[in-house]
C-alpha positions, -999 to 999 in steps of 0.1 A, spaced: 306 113 135 335 95 150 355 64 141 343 30 153 360 15 183 377 -11 161 391 16 138 404 36 167 421 5 181 436 -3 147 450 33 143 465 32 178 482 -1 171 496 12 138 508 43 157 525 21 183 543 0 157 553 30 137 567 47 168 588 17 177 601 14 141 610 51 141 629 48 174 648 18 160 657 38 128 636 19 103 613 30 75 577 21 82 546 25 62 516 8 46 525 -15 17 514 -3 -17 487 -19 -36 457 -38 -23 452 -51 13 461 -88 14 465 -91 52 497 -70 57 491 -37 76 526 -24 77 560 -29 61 592 -22 79 623 -16 58 660 -12 66 679 19 54 715 29 56 735 60 49 757 57 18 778 88 13 754 118 17 722 98 10 700 73 28 694 42 7 667 15 10 686 -18 15 656 -40 5 653 -60 37 617 -61 47 594 -73 76 557 -75 70 534 -68 100 498 -79 106 487 -55 133 460 -64 159 448 -44 188 426 -58 215 413 -54 250 402 -91 248 435 -109 256 442 -132 285 474 -134 305 483 -171 312 480 -185 347 518 -186 350 521 -149 338 544 -160 309 522 -157 278 495 -135 262 466 -157 250 447 -143 220 420 -157 198 431 -148 162 406 -150 134 413 -180 111 418 -159 80 446 -140 97 461 -172 112 461 -190 78 478 -160 61 505 -158 88 514 -196 88 524 -196 51 558 -212 46 564 -200 10 562 -163 19 590 -143 3 590 -116 29 589 -127 65 557 -116 84 548 -114 121 518 -106 141 520 -77 165 493 -77 191 489 -43 208 473 -51 242 451 -22 252 436 -13 286 399 -22 289 389 14 297 390 35 265 399 66 284 432 49 293 442 42 257 459 75 249 469 105 270 485 136 255 502 162 276 526 190 269 555 171 284 547 136 271 523 113 253 513 79 266 500 49 248 491 25 277 503 -11 277 523 -25 249 525 -48 219 539 -84 216 551 -101 185 550 -136 172 559 -154 140 534 -181 131 554 -194 102 555 -232 102 526 -235 127 501 -262 118 470 -255 98 439 -251 121 407 -271 117 388 -244 137 362 -224 118 364 -189 134 394 -184 156 427 -200 166 441 -194 201 477 -183 200 502 -180 228 527 -151 226 555 -152 251 556 -121 272 593 -120 266 585 -111 230 575 -75 236 576 -54 205 603 -28 212 630 -10 193 656 -35 205 634 -66 196 627 -50 162 665 -45 156 671 -82 165 643 -93 141 657 -72 113 693 -85 119 679 -121 115 663 -111 83 695 -95 70 713 -126 79 690 -147 58 669 -160 87 633 -156 98 618 -140 129 
């Protein structure tokens, strides 16, 4: 028996985020304890003498993967219908650890999701990030359409910028 399509998509999105975090030099893993809407936690580490030390700076990630996204007419945004429960969790203002959504936009054809060769491995398309902190509460019952600027691609350099903001006392 194989995984459901949804679980396969979730695992590929977590792999994408973990790979970006690894390339950027951050520790990345699932948070401990129960699942309260955070899929991954990224932490900053530094070398102190001969050891690596966890510096305590954190970024929480709600990971989504979808083939059901829309590119805006002006080609500047990714439009995605986020479930209300996830939306309401991500808009919280009194969150101690900053949280973002990373939407991994996948090809519509499942055969294009992942290709593994001896010389390289390809995860097609990419992920985009957005902070929904301070967004207004939604009166919708099922989903809230969000717009993620295409300039907010989730890459090693964008992750470093996000973590620098957090280390400086700011938010993504």
